[in-house]
C-alpha positions in Angstrom: -19.3 43.8 58.1 -19.7 46.7 56.2 -21.8 46.1 53.1 -20.5 49.1 51.2 -16.8 47.7 51.8 -17.9 44.6 50.8 -19.1 46.1 47.3 -15.8 48.0 46.8 -13.6 45.3 47.6 -15.5 43.2 45.3 -15.4 46.5 42.6 -11.4 46.3 43.0 -10.9 42.4 42.5 -13.4 42.8 39.7 -11.1 45.4 38.2 -8.1 44.1 39.2 -8.3 40.8 37.4 -8.7 42.4 34.2 -4.9 42.0 32.5 -3.3 45.2 32.2 -2.9 47.5 29.2 1.0 48.6 28.7 1.9 51.7 27.6 -0.7 54.4 29.7 0.4 57.7 31.4 1.2 58.0 34.7 -2.0 59.2 35.3 -4.2 56.6 34.0 -1.9 53.7 36.0 -3.4 54.8 39.1 -7.0 53.5 41.1 -8.4 55.6 43.6 -10.7 52.9 45.5 -13.2 55.2 47.2 -14.8 54.6 50.6 -16.9 56.8 53.1 -14.5 58.5 55.5 -16.5 56.8 58.5 -15.2 53.8 57.2 -11.5 54.3 57.5 -11.1 52.2 60.7 -12.7 48.9 59.5 -11.1 49.4 55.7 -7.6 49.6 57.4 -9.0 46.0 59.2 -9.7 44.7 55.8 -6.9 46.0 53.9 -5.3 42.2 53.5 -8.6 41.6 51.2 -7.2 44.0 48.6 -3.8 42.6 49.2 -5.3 39.0 48.7 -7.5 39.8 45.1 -4.2 41.5 43.9 -2.2 38.4 44.6 -5.1 35.9 43.5 -5.1 38.0 40.1 -1.2 37.4 39.6 0.1 40.6 41.0 2.5 41.6 43.5 1.6 43.7 46.2 3.5 46.7 48.3 1.8 48.3 50.9 2.9 52.1 52.2 1.4 53.5 55.0 1.7 57.0 55.2 0.1 57.8 58.7 2.9 58.8 60.2 4.7 60.6 57.5 3.8 64.2 58.4 4.3 64.3 62.5 7.6 62.1 61.8 8.6 64.8 59.0 7.9 67.3 61.2 9.8 65.9 64.6 12.9 65.8 62.5 12.7 69.7 61.7 15.4 71.9 63.6 12.2 74.8 64.2 9.5 72.7 64.7 8.5 74.7 67.5 8.8 77.9 66.0 6.6 76.4 63.5 3.9 76.0 65.7 3.8 79.2 67.2 3.5 80.3 63.8 1.7 78.2 61.6 2.0 80.3 58.4 5.8 80.0 58.4 5.6 76.0 58.0 3.2 77.0 54.3 6.1 77.3 52.6 7.8 74.0 53.6 4.8 72.0 52.9 6.0 71.3 49.2 9.6 70.3 51.0 7.4 67.9 53.2 6.1 66.4 49.9 9.2 66.4 47.5 11.4 64.5 50.9 8.5 61.9 51.3 7.6 61.0 47.9 11.6 60.8 47.4 12.1 58.6 50.2 8.9 56.5 49.4 10.3 56.2 45.6 13.3 54.6 46.7 11.5 52.1 48.8 9.5 51.4 45.5 12.2 51.3 43.0 14.0 48.6 45.4 10.7 46.7 45.9 8.3 46.8 42.9 7.8 46.0 39.3 5.6 46.3 36.7 3.7 44.2 38.0 3.2 45.5 41.5 0.4 47.3 43.2 1.8 49.8 45.2 -1.2 50.5 47.9 -1.1 53.9 49.4 -2.7 53.8 53.2 -3.4 56.6 55.1 -3.7 59.6 52.6 -6.4 61.3 55.0 -3.6 62.0 56.8 -2.2 64.4 54.3 -5.4 66.7 54.9 -4.7 70.2 55.7 -0.8 69.3 55.4 0.0 68.4 51.8 -1.8 67.9 48.5 -2.7 64.7 48.2 -3.9 65.0 44.1 -0.2 66.6 44.0 1.6 64.0 46.1 -0.4 61.4 44.4 1.0 62.8 40.6 4.3 63.3 42.4 4.3 59.2 43.1 2.9 58.0 40.5 5.7 58.7 38.2 8.2 56.3 40.3 5.2 53.4 40.0 6.3 50.9 37.7 3.3 49.0 38.5 0.1 50.4 39.1 -0.5 52.9 42.1 -3.7 51.9 44.4 -5.3 55.1 46.4 -6.8 54.2 49.2 -8.8 57.4 49.8 -11.6 58.5 52.1 -13.7 60.9 50.4 -16.0 61.1 47.6 -15.6 60.3 43.4 -18.6 63.5 41.8 -18.5 64.2 38.3 -15.1 63.2 37.8 -13.8 65.3 40.6 -12.0 63.7 43.8 -13.2 65.4 47.5 -10.6 64.1 50.3 -12.8 63.7 53.6 -15.4 65.3 51.8 -13.6 68.7 51.6 -15.2 71.9 49.9 -13.0 71.7 46.8 -12.0 68.8 44.8 -10.1 68.1 41.8 -10.0 66.6 38.4 -7.8 63.8 37.9 -7.0 61.2 35.1 -7.1 58.0 37.3 -9.5 55.1 37.6 -12.3 55.6 40.5 -13.2 52.3 42.0 -16.3 52.4 44.0 -18.7 50.3 45.7 -21.3 51.3 43.1 -18.8 50.2 40.1 
């Protein structure tokens, strides 16, 4: 068992057990559980522990796995073969991908979640190179009435998030949950 993941799950358990404040802005209701990118498969095998911690704290759980979101979206595109020949042509489509994906996920959230639900976003590392995780999370957070938990393979340094240790990161008002909290 990964000691880092044990500590991360313990940090999450401690945090999610605290009564939730009401009236927070969308970005303030987002939680980033940050783990090392090399722990991706181990973390996926232990997502159930996050769910159990959430339910033990008296909250509902809704898991959204977006791992296949981009390939499924691309497969549905009429001119997908042309995009592979000239990938620069795909760049304007990234915003469409995010907008359409968030709309589909928002419908599911609307049907299955309420203000006591933790909506867990799994697989956000698969957006790397195709879409901005910060933009995706910001748009999705608008539709989550409870808390949005982003399982995030990367780093949190000086109030900045870096997906998969990318060079550039972004600042966000979310709560960072790390193995060191």
